[in-house]
TISE-694567 format. One record per residue (C-alpha): residue in three letters; x, y, z. Coordinates in Angstrom, 3 decimals. Example, Ala and Ser with C-alpha at 12.3 -4.5 7.8 and 13.67 -1.06 7.14 Angstrom:
REM residues 2
<rec type="ALA" c1="12.300" c2="-4.500" c3="7.800"/>
<rec type="SER" c1="13.670" c2="-1.060" c3="7.140"/>
REM end
This chain:
REM residues 383
<rec type="MET" c1="12.283" c2="-44.485" c3="-161.825"/>
<rec type="ALA" c1="15.550" c2="-42.623" c3="-162.533"/>
<rec type="GLU" c1="13.685" c2="-39.357" c3="-163.120"/>
<rec type="TRP" c1="11.735" c2="-39.802" c3="-159.866"/>
<rec type="LEU" c1="14.897" c2="-40.411" c3="-157.851"/>
<rec type="GLY" c1="16.528" c2="-37.484" c3="-159.608"/>
<rec type="ARG" c1="13.711" c2="-35.169" c3="-158.553"/>
<rec type="GLY" c1="13.991" c2="-36.413" c3="-154.999"/>
<rec type="LEU" c1="17.738" c2="-35.747" c3="-154.908"/>
<rec type="GLN" c1="17.173" c2="-32.331" c3="-156.481"/>
<rec type="ASN" c1="14.850" c2="-31.402" c3="-153.627"/>
<rec type="LEU" c1="17.583" c2="-32.405" c3="-151.152"/>
<rec type="VAL" c1="20.035" c2="-30.184" c3="-153.054"/>
<rec type="HIS" c1="17.680" c2="-27.250" c3="-152.749"/>
<rec type="ARG" c1="17.268" c2="-27.817" c3="-148.984"/>
<rec type="PHE" c1="21.074" c2="-27.750" c3="-148.483"/>
<rec type="GLU" c1="21.337" c2="-24.697" c3="-150.724"/>
<rec type="SER" c1="18.939" c2="-22.813" c3="-148.534"/>
<rec type="VAL" c1="21.116" c2="-23.553" c3="-145.490"/>
<rec type="LEU" c1="24.317" c2="-22.583" c3="-147.335"/>
<rec type="ASP" c1="22.774" c2="-19.220" c3="-148.213"/>
<rec type="LEU" c1="23.823" c2="-18.275" c3="-144.677"/>
<rec type="TYR" c1="27.453" c2="-18.868" c3="-145.740"/>
<rec type="PRO" c1="27.912" c2="-16.938" c3="-148.977"/>
<rec type="LEU" c1="31.704" c2="-17.334" c3="-149.200"/>
<rec type="GLN" c1="31.629" c2="-21.053" c3="-148.549"/>
<rec type="LYS" c1="28.739" c2="-21.486" c3="-151.017"/>
<rec type="GLU" c1="30.723" c2="-19.671" c3="-153.791"/>
<rec type="GLN" c1="33.723" c2="-21.937" c3="-153.190"/>
<rec type="LEU" c1="31.462" c2="-24.961" c3="-153.124"/>
<rec type="ILE" c1="29.776" c2="-24.102" c3="-156.415"/>
<rec type="SER" c1="33.033" c2="-23.654" c3="-158.284"/>
<rec type="CYS" c1="34.410" c2="-26.974" c3="-156.911"/>
<rec type="SER" c1="31.233" c2="-28.998" c3="-157.125"/>
<rec type="PHE" c1="30.906" c2="-28.138" c3="-160.815"/>
<rec type="PHE" c1="34.167" c2="-30.007" c3="-161.448"/>
<rec type="GLY" c1="32.973" c2="-33.073" c3="-159.583"/>
<rec type="SER" c1="29.574" c2="-33.099" c3="-161.206"/>
<rec type="GLU" c1="31.070" c2="-32.599" c3="-164.627"/>
<rec type="GLN" c1="33.292" c2="-35.641" c3="-164.124"/>
<rec type="LEU" c1="30.305" c2="-37.753" c3="-163.146"/>
<rec type="TYR" c1="28.174" c2="-36.464" c3="-165.943"/>
<rec type="PHE" c1="30.631" c2="-37.232" c3="-168.689"/>
<rec type="SER" c1="31.626" c2="-40.643" c3="-167.211"/>
<rec type="CYS" c1="27.998" c2="-41.849" c3="-167.345"/>
<rec type="HIS" c1="26.697" c2="-42.055" c3="-170.907"/>
<rec type="PHE" c1="23.350" c2="-43.634" c3="-170.243"/>
<rec type="SER" c1="21.244" c2="-40.534" c3="-170.907"/>
<rec type="SER" c1="18.216" c2="-41.415" c3="-168.755"/>
<rec type="PHE" c1="20.442" c2="-41.693" c3="-165.687"/>
<rec type="ARG" c1="22.534" c2="-38.509" c3="-166.164"/>
<rec type="TRP" c1="20.286" c2="-36.330" c3="-164.020"/>
<rec type="LEU" c1="20.244" c2="-38.999" c3="-161.317"/>
<rec type="TYR" c1="24.021" c2="-39.091" c3="-161.209"/>
<rec type="LEU" c1="24.320" c2="-35.306" c3="-161.416"/>
<rec type="SER" c1="21.811" c2="-34.787" c3="-158.644"/>
<rec type="PHE" c1="23.506" c2="-37.409" c3="-156.425"/>
<rec type="SER" c1="26.823" c2="-35.626" c3="-156.971"/>
<rec type="TYR" c1="25.464" c2="-32.294" c3="-155.806"/>
<rec type="TRP" c1="23.594" c2="-33.905" c3="-152.936"/>
<rec type="LEU" c1="26.665" c2="-35.720" c3="-151.691"/>
<rec type="ILE" c1="28.846" c2="-32.592" c3="-151.846"/>
<rec type="TYR" c1="26.304" c2="-30.285" c3="-150.256"/>
<rec type="SER" c1="25.480" c2="-32.744" c3="-147.481"/>
<rec type="TYR" c1="29.087" c2="-33.193" c3="-146.430"/>
<rec type="ILE" c1="29.695" c2="-29.468" c3="-146.473"/>
<rec type="PHE" c1="26.495" c2="-28.876" c3="-144.510"/>
<rec type="TYR" c1="27.549" c2="-31.347" c3="-141.752"/>
<rec type="SER" c1="31.066" c2="-29.953" c3="-141.723"/>
<rec type="LEU" c1="29.666" c2="-26.479" c3="-140.990"/>
<rec type="ILE" c1="27.372" c2="-27.478" c3="-138.166"/>
<rec type="ILE" c1="29.668" c2="-30.080" c3="-136.584"/>
<rec type="PRO" c1="32.910" c2="-28.378" c3="-135.579"/>
<rec type="GLY" c1="36.116" c2="-30.345" c3="-135.915"/>
<rec type="VAL" c1="35.022" c2="-32.702" c3="-138.630"/>
<rec type="PHE" c1="37.328" c2="-30.932" c3="-141.085"/>
<rec type="ARG" c1="40.088" c2="-28.370" c3="-140.454"/>
<rec type="ASN" c1="38.158" c2="-25.854" c3="-142.564"/>
<rec type="ASP" c1="35.414" c2="-25.574" c3="-145.153"/>
<rec type="VAL" c1="37.843" c2="-25.726" c3="-148.155"/>
<rec type="ALA" c1="39.319" c2="-29.009" c3="-146.771"/>
<rec type="ALA" c1="35.814" c2="-30.423" c3="-146.610"/>
<rec type="ILE" c1="35.093" c2="-29.379" c3="-150.171"/>
<rec type="PHE" c1="38.150" c2="-31.013" c3="-151.580"/>
<rec type="TYR" c1="37.624" c2="-34.111" c3="-149.452"/>
<rec type="VAL" c1="34.204" c2="-34.514" c3="-150.961"/>
<rec type="ILE" c1="35.504" c2="-33.825" c3="-154.470"/>
<rec type="GLU" c1="38.089" c2="-36.579" c3="-153.975"/>
<rec type="LEU" c1="35.473" c2="-38.898" c3="-152.521"/>
<rec type="THR" c1="33.143" c2="-38.224" c3="-155.423"/>
<rec type="GLN" c1="35.863" c2="-38.870" c3="-157.983"/>
<rec type="SER" c1="36.566" c2="-42.196" c3="-156.291"/>
<rec type="LEU" c1="32.903" c2="-43.003" c3="-156.601"/>
<rec type="PHE" c1="33.047" c2="-42.116" c3="-160.332"/>
<rec type="THR" c1="36.033" c2="-44.478" c3="-160.808"/>
<rec type="LEU" c1="34.285" c2="-47.353" c3="-159.022"/>
<rec type="MET" c1="31.152" c2="-46.750" c3="-161.062"/>
<rec type="ASN" c1="33.083" c2="-46.736" c3="-164.334"/>
<rec type="ASP" c1="34.924" c2="-49.882" c3="-163.384"/>
<rec type="PHE" c1="31.652" c2="-51.583" c3="-162.610"/>
<rec type="ILE" c1="30.140" c2="-50.463" c3="-165.927"/>
<rec type="THR" c1="33.159" c2="-51.661" c3="-167.816"/>
<rec type="LYS" c1="33.243" c2="-55.091" c3="-166.203"/>
<rec type="ARG" c1="29.517" c2="-55.533" c3="-166.545"/>
<rec type="ASN" c1="29.459" c2="-54.586" c3="-170.175"/>
<rec type="LEU" c1="32.553" c2="-56.701" c3="-171.005"/>
<rec type="THR" c1="30.828" c2="-59.723" c3="-169.415"/>
<rec type="ILE" c1="27.714" c2="-59.068" c3="-171.491"/>
<rec type="PHE" c1="29.785" c2="-58.675" c3="-174.651"/>
<rec type="CYS" c1="31.879" c2="-61.837" c3="-174.121"/>
<rec type="ILE" c1="28.852" c2="-64.010" c3="-173.383"/>
<rec type="VAL" c1="26.901" c2="-62.732" c3="-176.383"/>
<rec type="ALA" c1="29.927" c2="-63.006" c3="-178.690"/>
<rec type="LEU" c1="30.478" c2="-66.612" c3="-177.667"/>
<rec type="LEU" c1="26.803" c2="-67.584" c3="-178.121"/>
<rec type="ILE" c1="25.612" c2="-65.578" c3="-181.113"/>
<rec type="GLY" c1="27.178" c2="-67.851" c3="-183.711"/>
<rec type="TRP" c1="25.279" c2="-70.805" c3="-182.350"/>
<rec type="VAL" c1="22.121" c2="-68.767" c3="-182.417"/>
<rec type="GLY" c1="22.891" c2="-68.218" c3="-186.100"/>
<rec type="VAL" c1="23.338" c2="-71.932" c3="-186.601"/>
<rec type="GLY" c1="19.950" c2="-72.521" c3="-184.985"/>
<rec type="ILE" c1="18.347" c2="-69.937" c3="-187.274"/>
<rec type="ASP" c1="19.711" c2="-71.690" c3="-190.316"/>
<rec type="ARG" c1="18.428" c2="-75.053" c3="-189.181"/>
<rec type="LEU" c1="14.933" c2="-73.547" c3="-188.667"/>
<rec type="THR" c1="15.096" c2="-71.941" c3="-192.142"/>
<rec type="PRO" c1="16.815" c2="-74.544" c3="-194.344"/>
<rec type="ASP" c1="15.624" c2="-73.220" c3="-197.729"/>
<rec type="GLN" c1="17.769" c2="-70.108" c3="-198.006"/>
<rec type="GLY" c1="19.636" c2="-70.939" c3="-201.237"/>
<rec type="ALA" c1="23.224" c2="-69.604" c3="-200.847"/>
<rec type="GLU" c1="25.090" c2="-71.716" c3="-198.315"/>
<rec type="GLU" c1="27.835" c2="-69.226" c3="-197.538"/>
<rec type="GLU" c1="25.512" c2="-66.208" c3="-197.156"/>
<rec type="SER" c1="22.785" c2="-67.533" c3="-194.885"/>
<rec type="LEU" c1="20.697" c2="-65.536" c3="-192.471"/>
<rec type="GLY" c1="22.341" c2="-67.274" c3="-189.530"/>
<rec type="MET" c1="25.793" c2="-66.317" c3="-190.793"/>
<rec type="ALA" c1="24.642" c2="-62.713" c3="-191.196"/>
<rec type="VAL" c1="23.427" c2="-62.728" c3="-187.580"/>
<rec type="TRP" c1="26.808" c2="-64.157" c3="-186.488"/>
<rec type="LEU" c1="28.730" c2="-61.441" c3="-188.375"/>
<rec type="VAL" c1="26.658" c2="-58.375" c3="-187.598"/>
<rec type="PHE" c1="25.421" c2="-58.845" c3="-184.038"/>
<rec type="PRO" c1="28.730" c2="-58.182" c3="-182.185"/>
<rec type="LEU" c1="28.959" c2="-54.829" c3="-183.895"/>
<rec type="LEU" c1="25.348" c2="-53.949" c3="-183.060"/>
<rec type="LEU" c1="26.024" c2="-54.984" c3="-179.436"/>
<rec type="VAL" c1="29.072" c2="-52.714" c3="-179.267"/>
<rec type="VAL" c1="26.942" c2="-49.799" c3="-180.579"/>
<rec type="LEU" c1="24.372" c2="-50.468" c3="-177.877"/>
<rec type="LEU" c1="26.949" c2="-50.784" c3="-175.108"/>
<rec type="ARG" c1="28.720" c2="-47.619" c3="-176.133"/>
<rec type="GLY" c1="25.645" c2="-45.642" c3="-176.884"/>
<rec type="LEU" c1="23.150" c2="-46.750" c3="-174.240"/>
<rec type="ALA" c1="24.894" c2="-48.777" c3="-171.506"/>
<rec type="GLY" c1="27.576" c2="-46.410" c3="-170.236"/>
<rec type="ASP" c1="30.708" c2="-47.267" c3="-172.264"/>
<rec type="GLY" c1="30.670" c2="-44.150" c3="-174.405"/>
<rec type="TRP" c1="32.747" c2="-43.496" c3="-177.522"/>
<rec type="LYS" c1="35.805" c2="-41.767" c3="-176.038"/>
<rec type="ASP" c1="38.103" c2="-44.778" c3="-176.366"/>
<rec type="ALA" c1="36.785" c2="-46.069" c3="-179.689"/>
<rec type="CYS" c1="39.948" c2="-44.732" c3="-181.366"/>
<rec type="PHE" c1="38.343" c2="-43.779" c3="-184.700"/>
<rec type="ARG" c1="40.839" c2="-40.999" c3="-185.487"/>
<rec type="PRO" c1="43.535" c2="-42.200" c3="-187.935"/>
<rec type="ARG" c1="46.382" c2="-40.400" c3="-186.104"/>
<rec type="PHE" c1="48.642" c2="-40.424" c3="-189.162"/>
<rec type="ILE" c1="50.895" c2="-37.761" c3="-187.775"/>
<rec type="GLY" c1="53.791" c2="-39.389" c3="-185.953"/>
<rec type="ASN" c1="52.546" c2="-42.864" c3="-186.804"/>
<rec type="GLY" c1="53.591" c2="-43.139" c3="-190.504"/>
<rec type="LYS" c1="56.242" c2="-45.686" c3="-189.601"/>
<rec type="TRP" c1="53.754" c2="-47.887" c3="-187.814"/>
<rec type="TYR" c1="51.240" c2="-47.699" c3="-190.581"/>
<rec type="PHE" c1="53.933" c2="-48.822" c3="-193.026"/>
<rec type="ILE" c1="54.820" c2="-51.682" c3="-190.705"/>
<rec type="ALA" c1="51.113" c2="-52.631" c3="-190.427"/>
<rec type="PHE" c1="50.935" c2="-52.763" c3="-194.225"/>
<rec type="ALA" c1="54.220" c2="-54.672" c3="-194.620"/>
<rec type="ILE" c1="53.924" c2="-57.419" c3="-191.953"/>
<rec type="PHE" c1="51.880" c2="-59.966" c3="-193.893"/>
<rec type="PRO" c1="53.654" c2="-59.388" c3="-197.235"/>
<rec type="ALA" c1="57.107" c2="-59.724" c3="-195.578"/>
<rec type="VAL" c1="56.253" c2="-62.929" c3="-193.649"/>
<rec type="THR" c1="54.450" c2="-64.386" c3="-196.662"/>
<rec type="ALA" c1="57.499" c2="-63.681" c3="-198.902"/>
<rec type="LEU" c1="59.777" c2="-65.480" c3="-196.350"/>
<rec type="THR" c1="57.304" c2="-68.416" c3="-196.220"/>
<rec type="LEU" c1="57.172" c2="-68.733" c3="-200.013"/>
<rec type="LEU" c1="60.975" c2="-68.509" c3="-200.171"/>
<rec type="LEU" c1="61.258" c2="-71.296" c3="-197.623"/>
<rec type="GLY" c1="58.724" c2="-73.358" c3="-199.609"/>
<rec type="LYS" c1="60.651" c2="-72.734" c3="-202.837"/>
<rec type="LEU" c1="63.979" c2="-73.690" c3="-201.369"/>
<rec type="THR" c1="62.619" c2="-76.867" c3="-199.801"/>
<rec type="ASN" c1="60.440" c2="-77.755" c3="-202.841"/>
<rec type="LEU" c1="57.394" c2="-77.789" c3="-200.522"/>
<rec type="ILE" c1="55.558" c2="-75.102" c3="-202.569"/>
<rec type="ASN" c1="54.866" c2="-75.314" c3="-206.305"/>
<rec type="PHE" c1="54.592" c2="-72.070" c3="-208.304"/>
<rec type="ASP" c1="53.652" c2="-73.549" c3="-211.675"/>
<rec type="ARG" c1="50.193" c2="-71.909" c3="-211.620"/>
<rec type="MET" c1="51.425" c2="-68.630" c3="-210.200"/>
<rec type="ASP" c1="50.375" c2="-65.591" c3="-212.314"/>
<rec type="TRP" c1="51.761" c2="-62.519" c3="-210.541"/>
<rec type="SER" c1="49.841" c2="-60.093" c3="-212.762"/>
<rec type="ALA" c1="46.514" c2="-61.853" c3="-212.060"/>
<rec type="PHE" c1="47.305" c2="-62.162" c3="-208.339"/>
<rec type="SER" c1="48.182" c2="-58.473" c3="-208.096"/>
<rec type="LEU" c1="44.785" c2="-57.551" c3="-209.568"/>
<rec type="VAL" c1="43.028" c2="-59.924" c3="-207.129"/>
<rec type="PHE" c1="44.983" c2="-58.441" c3="-204.184"/>
<rec type="LEU" c1="44.158" c2="-54.851" c3="-205.101"/>
<rec type="SER" c1="40.493" c2="-55.566" c3="-205.774"/>
<rec type="LEU" c1="40.138" c2="-57.369" c3="-202.413"/>
<rec type="LEU" c1="42.119" c2="-54.777" c3="-200.422"/>
<rec type="GLY" c1="39.494" c2="-51.995" c3="-200.662"/>
<rec type="VAL" c1="36.615" c2="-54.280" c3="-199.844"/>
<rec type="ASN" c1="38.493" c2="-55.663" c3="-196.868"/>
<rec type="VAL" c1="39.277" c2="-52.221" c3="-195.517"/>
<rec type="ILE" c1="35.555" c2="-51.589" c3="-195.252"/>
<rec type="LYS" c1="34.786" c2="-54.994" c3="-193.861"/>
<rec type="ASN" c1="37.592" c2="-54.897" c3="-191.292"/>
<rec type="PHE" c1="36.674" c2="-51.388" c3="-190.104"/>
<rec type="PHE" c1="33.557" c2="-52.992" c3="-188.627"/>
<rec type="GLU" c1="35.397" c2="-56.077" c3="-187.378"/>
<rec type="GLU" c1="38.249" c2="-54.172" c3="-185.743"/>
<rec type="SER" c1="35.801" c2="-51.690" c3="-184.191"/>
<rec type="VAL" c1="34.661" c2="-54.715" c3="-182.204"/>
<rec type="TRP" c1="37.819" c2="-56.708" c3="-181.345"/>
<rec type="ARG" c1="40.386" c2="-53.963" c3="-180.964"/>
<rec type="GLY" c1="38.320" c2="-50.767" c3="-180.755"/>
<rec type="TYR" c1="36.038" c2="-52.176" c3="-178.089"/>
<rec type="LEU" c1="37.213" c2="-55.444" c3="-176.499"/>
<rec type="SER" c1="40.967" c2="-54.585" c3="-176.332"/>
<rec type="ALA" c1="40.368" c2="-50.941" c3="-175.347"/>
<rec type="LYS" c1="37.990" c2="-51.888" c3="-172.520"/>
<rec type="LEU" c1="40.175" c2="-54.663" c3="-171.163"/>
<rec type="ALA" c1="43.076" c2="-52.204" c3="-171.048"/>
<rec type="LYS" c1="41.146" c2="-50.212" c3="-168.421"/>
<rec type="LEU" c1="41.203" c2="-53.156" c3="-166.034"/>
<rec type="SER" c1="44.965" c2="-53.073" c3="-165.504"/>
<rec type="LEU" c1="45.501" c2="-56.575" c3="-166.741"/>
<rec type="SER" c1="48.956" c2="-57.813" c3="-167.657"/>
<rec type="ASP" c1="49.873" c2="-57.762" c3="-171.332"/>
<rec type="PHE" c1="49.728" c2="-61.579" c3="-171.538"/>
<rec type="LYS" c1="46.286" c2="-61.844" c3="-169.882"/>
<rec type="LEU" c1="44.938" c2="-59.252" c3="-172.271"/>
<rec type="TYR" c1="46.363" c2="-61.074" c3="-175.286"/>
<rec type="LEU" c1="44.880" c2="-64.354" c3="-174.091"/>
<rec type="ILE" c1="41.356" c2="-62.992" c3="-173.359"/>
<rec type="VAL" c1="41.133" c2="-61.054" c3="-176.663"/>
<rec type="GLY" c1="42.588" c2="-63.932" c3="-178.665"/>
<rec type="LEU" c1="40.349" c2="-66.525" c3="-177.057"/>
<rec type="VAL" c1="37.145" c2="-64.501" c3="-177.391"/>
<rec type="TRP" c1="38.016" c2="-63.517" c3="-180.974"/>
<rec type="GLY" c1="38.950" c2="-67.106" c3="-181.821"/>
<rec type="LEU" c1="35.987" c2="-68.757" c3="-180.146"/>
<rec type="TRP" c1="33.644" c2="-66.356" c3="-181.854"/>
<rec type="HIS" c1="34.880" c2="-67.960" c3="-185.116"/>
<rec type="VAL" c1="34.086" c2="-71.501" c3="-183.900"/>
<rec type="PRO" c1="30.545" c2="-71.729" c3="-185.383"/>
<rec type="TYR" c1="31.993" c2="-70.431" c3="-188.691"/>
<rec type="TYR" c1="34.640" c2="-73.158" c3="-188.847"/>
<rec type="MET" c1="32.447" c2="-75.923" c3="-187.463"/>
<rec type="VAL" c1="29.285" c2="-75.190" c3="-189.496"/>
<rec type="PHE" c1="29.267" c2="-72.233" c3="-191.911"/>
<rec type="LEU" c1="32.592" c2="-72.845" c3="-193.771"/>
<rec type="PRO" c1="32.243" c2="-75.284" c3="-196.702"/>
<rec type="ASP" c1="34.213" c2="-78.519" c3="-196.484"/>
<rec type="GLU" c1="36.161" c2="-77.866" c3="-199.682"/>
<rec type="MET" c1="37.539" c2="-74.597" c3="-198.384"/>
<rec type="ILE" c1="38.736" c2="-76.306" c3="-195.173"/>
<rec type="TYR" c1="40.518" c2="-79.031" c3="-197.161"/>
<rec type="THR" c1="42.117" c2="-76.408" c3="-199.444"/>
<rec type="VAL" c1="43.674" c2="-74.650" c3="-196.465"/>
<rec type="LEU" c1="44.443" c2="-77.669" c3="-194.255"/>
<rec type="PRO" c1="43.279" c2="-81.198" c3="-195.077"/>
<rec type="VAL" c1="42.073" c2="-82.148" c3="-191.621"/>
<rec type="ASP" c1="38.640" c2="-82.599" c3="-189.938"/>
<rec type="ARG" c1="36.676" c2="-79.595" c3="-188.718"/>
<rec type="VAL" c1="37.548" c2="-79.970" c3="-185.045"/>
<rec type="LEU" c1="41.298" c2="-79.949" c3="-185.629"/>
<rec type="PHE" c1="40.976" c2="-77.184" c3="-188.184"/>
<rec type="THR" c1="39.066" c2="-75.102" c3="-185.666"/>
<rec type="LEU" c1="41.656" c2="-75.713" c3="-182.969"/>
<rec type="VAL" c1="44.503" c2="-74.620" c3="-185.271"/>
<rec type="ALA" c1="42.551" c2="-71.533" c3="-186.335"/>
<rec type="VAL" c1="41.886" c2="-70.458" c3="-182.715"/>
<rec type="VAL" c1="45.560" c2="-70.893" c3="-181.797"/>
<rec type="ASN" c1="46.513" c2="-68.931" c3="-184.874"/>
<rec type="MET" c1="44.241" c2="-66.034" c3="-183.855"/>
<rec type="ILE" c1="45.679" c2="-65.996" c3="-180.332"/>
<rec type="VAL" c1="49.168" c2="-65.691" c3="-181.915"/>
<rec type="TRP" c1="48.012" c2="-62.949" c3="-184.285"/>
<rec type="THR" c1="46.331" c2="-61.085" c3="-181.366"/>
<rec type="VAL" c1="49.712" c2="-60.020" c3="-179.945"/>
<rec type="MET" c1="50.698" c2="-57.965" c3="-183.011"/>
<rec type="PHE" c1="47.150" c2="-56.768" c3="-183.678"/>
<rec type="VAL" c1="46.818" c2="-55.453" c3="-180.118"/>
<rec type="GLU" c1="50.285" c2="-53.879" c3="-180.090"/>
<rec type="ILE" c1="49.808" c2="-52.070" c3="-183.435"/>
<rec type="PHE" c1="46.501" c2="-50.770" c3="-182.067"/>
<rec type="PHE" c1="47.967" c2="-49.511" c3="-178.848"/>
<rec type="ILE" c1="51.051" c2="-48.012" c3="-180.405"/>
<rec type="THR" c1="49.116" c2="-45.956" c3="-182.916"/>
<rec type="GLY" c1="46.076" c2="-45.351" c3="-180.733"/>
<rec type="SER" c1="43.837" c2="-45.888" c3="-183.748"/>
<rec type="ILE" c1="41.877" c2="-48.812" c3="-185.117"/>
<rec type="TRP" c1="42.820" c2="-47.795" c3="-188.676"/>
<rec type="SER" c1="46.287" c2="-49.235" c3="-188.353"/>
<rec type="VAL" c1="44.772" c2="-52.636" c3="-187.450"/>
<rec type="VAL" c1="42.154" c2="-52.284" c3="-190.154"/>
<rec type="LEU" c1="45.040" c2="-51.923" c3="-192.658"/>
<rec type="LEU" c1="46.927" c2="-54.860" c3="-191.133"/>
<rec type="HIS" c1="43.825" c2="-57.090" c3="-191.237"/>
<rec type="ALA" c1="42.737" c2="-56.006" c3="-194.742"/>
<rec type="VAL" c1="46.198" c2="-56.857" c3="-196.152"/>
<rec type="GLU" c1="46.028" c2="-60.312" c3="-194.500"/>
<rec type="ASP" c1="42.612" c2="-61.036" c3="-195.978"/>
<rec type="ALA" c1="43.550" c2="-59.791" c3="-199.447"/>
<rec type="LEU" c1="46.922" c2="-61.558" c3="-199.585"/>
<rec type="ILE" c1="47.220" c2="-64.953" c3="-197.993"/>
<rec type="ASN" c1="43.641" c2="-66.147" c3="-198.398"/>
<rec type="PRO" c1="43.437" c2="-65.943" c3="-202.256"/>
<rec type="LEU" c1="47.058" c2="-67.084" c3="-202.530"/>
<rec type="VAL" c1="46.095" c2="-70.469" c3="-201.082"/>
<rec type="ILE" c1="42.341" c2="-70.783" c3="-201.600"/>
<rec type="ASP" c1="42.328" c2="-69.566" c3="-205.272"/>
<rec type="GLY" c1="45.152" c2="-71.946" c3="-206.141"/>
<rec type="PHE" c1="47.927" c2="-69.562" c3="-207.035"/>
<rec type="ILE" c1="50.329" c2="-71.830" c3="-205.199"/>
<rec type="GLN" c1="50.210" c2="-75.546" c3="-204.460"/>
<rec type="ILE" c1="51.613" c2="-76.913" c3="-201.231"/>
<rec type="THR" c1="52.988" c2="-80.428" c3="-201.010"/>
<rec type="PRO" c1="50.564" c2="-82.680" c3="-199.104"/>
<rec type="ASN" c1="51.231" c2="-82.701" c3="-195.375"/>
<rec type="ALA" c1="53.596" c2="-79.698" c3="-195.692"/>
<rec type="GLU" c1="50.695" c2="-77.311" c3="-194.965"/>
<rec type="TRP" c1="51.567" c2="-77.638" c3="-191.273"/>
<rec type="LEU" c1="54.938" c2="-76.006" c3="-191.925"/>
<rec type="VAL" c1="54.685" c2="-73.621" c3="-194.869"/>
<rec type="SER" c1="51.049" c2="-72.717" c3="-195.440"/>
<rec type="PRO" c1="50.814" c2="-68.891" c3="-195.470"/>
<rec type="ILE" c1="47.483" c2="-69.220" c3="-193.663"/>
<rec type="SER" c1="48.144" c2="-71.863" c3="-190.978"/>
<rec type="GLY" c1="51.753" c2="-72.963" c3="-191.178"/>
<rec type="ILE" c1="53.978" c2="-73.128" c3="-188.112"/>
<rec type="PHE" c1="56.772" c2="-71.127" c3="-189.737"/>
<rec type="PRO" c1="54.653" c2="-68.007" c3="-190.474"/>
<rec type="MET" c1="52.862" c2="-68.388" c3="-187.124"/>
<rec type="LEU" c1="56.166" c2="-68.198" c3="-185.273"/>
<rec type="CYS" c1="57.196" c2="-65.207" c3="-187.380"/>
<rec type="TYR" c1="53.983" c2="-63.362" c3="-186.398"/>
<rec type="LEU" c1="54.488" c2="-64.223" c3="-182.756"/>
<rec type="GLY" c1="58.031" c2="-62.853" c3="-182.918"/>
<rec type="ILE" c1="56.799" c2="-59.667" c3="-184.626"/>
<rec type="GLY" c1="54.172" c2="-59.225" c3="-181.940"/>
<rec type="PHE" c1="56.658" c2="-59.394" c3="-179.156"/>
<rec type="TRP" c1="59.039" c2="-57.068" c3="-181.024"/>
<rec type="LEU" c1="56.139" c2="-54.567" c3="-181.286"/>
<rec type="ARG" c1="55.539" c2="-54.976" c3="-177.560"/>
<rec type="LYS" c1="59.159" c2="-54.151" c3="-176.902"/>
<rec type="GLN" c1="58.924" c2="-51.086" c3="-179.135"/>
<rec type="ARG" c1="55.848" c2="-49.877" c3="-177.280"/>
<rec type="LYS" c1="57.624" c2="-50.256" c3="-173.922"/>
<rec type="MET" c1="60.634" c2="-48.296" c3="-175.245"/>
<rec type="LEU" c1="58.455" c2="-45.492" c3="-176.562"/>
<rec type="GLY" c1="57.288" c2="-44.671" c3="-173.019"/>
<rec type="GLY" c1="54.643" c2="-42.134" c3="-172.192"/>
<rec type="ARG" c1="51.142" c2="-43.087" c3="-173.233"/>
<rec type="TYR" c1="52.658" c2="-46.114" c3="-175.023"/>
<rec type="SER" c1="54.258" c2="-47.670" c3="-171.964"/>
<rec type="ARG" c1="50.932" c2="-49.146" c3="-170.744"/>
<rec type="LEU" c1="48.076" c2="-50.786" c3="-172.660"/>
<rec type="VAL" c1="45.995" c2="-47.633" c3="-172.718"/>
<rec type="PRO" c1="44.990" c2="-46.389" c3="-176.185"/>
<rec type="ALA" c1="44.887" c2="-42.744" c3="-177.147"/>
<rec type="THR" c1="41.346" c2="-41.478" c3="-177.066"/>
<rec type="THR" c1="39.402" c2="-40.143" c3="-180.013"/>
REM end
């Protein structure tokens, strides 16, 4: 269909070219200007089967307006004005088209992300004899499908890869990479100190040498794991929402909610009961609610680190340190928290560390605003 329409538009272009042969100077100006407009449209539309359709439409639109401006006196002051009017009009068309593609694909992504976990739950119920409870087929579908969807939306549905932010951008961002690495250790140290001073955390089983080995062994694994996760939540969702001129707080809320609600099937079904009670001894519904709120709070600093550096690698580092540090600290029993004190001083879900992370997020936002330039708005640097 697209190829057929493209051929039809190409024929129209050839018809207008034959008329413009009578005006060699105007045609030369038109070709040099229309190339710019067509190039913008070509590179803004990444769905390969439609490229010729868009390119042909660009030429057809430009040639048709110039044609009518030549045979209808007074429509434009001169031929050059007509050319640039059409270029401007075409660029506006490109912007509207890109906005439509972005909104459409974001809608598809959010709907699928919120539903895919429950599809995984259904798969597990249809195939109960899988053996390993924590590594079921349904859980694999839940984990992998958002990434596959992002690849499809970027590669085939018009989103492209320009704003994926895969480049590390170490130059000029060393300070921010250090901050990304240090956030969770610093807040965790303050939390443990508070727990020690208030006798709410017991360190009798703490083996710093063993814990260091666990942290280092998990860090590398989590860098790989979180490259894929952050390519979805920051590299895609946050980057695409930034194009819609949302306020900072709306963007935080949308990213945090979608990221958090994507985890709901994990907390409600996939996660074993004993792990829930180790982190926070409450029922699954309350645990899930706390976890989603926690992720909304974390989203502020995750998004801000991402937009300051213009690279997903800073957030990959931030996320990897979090997974390698606070999870084994609590789940593997290196520390013991006084019953009912988890609400206050748990490094994973406590109110004290949560408020610290929120404060750090808003401090990062202030730093981004002060940096100005490309940092002053939520628009990441491109790859």
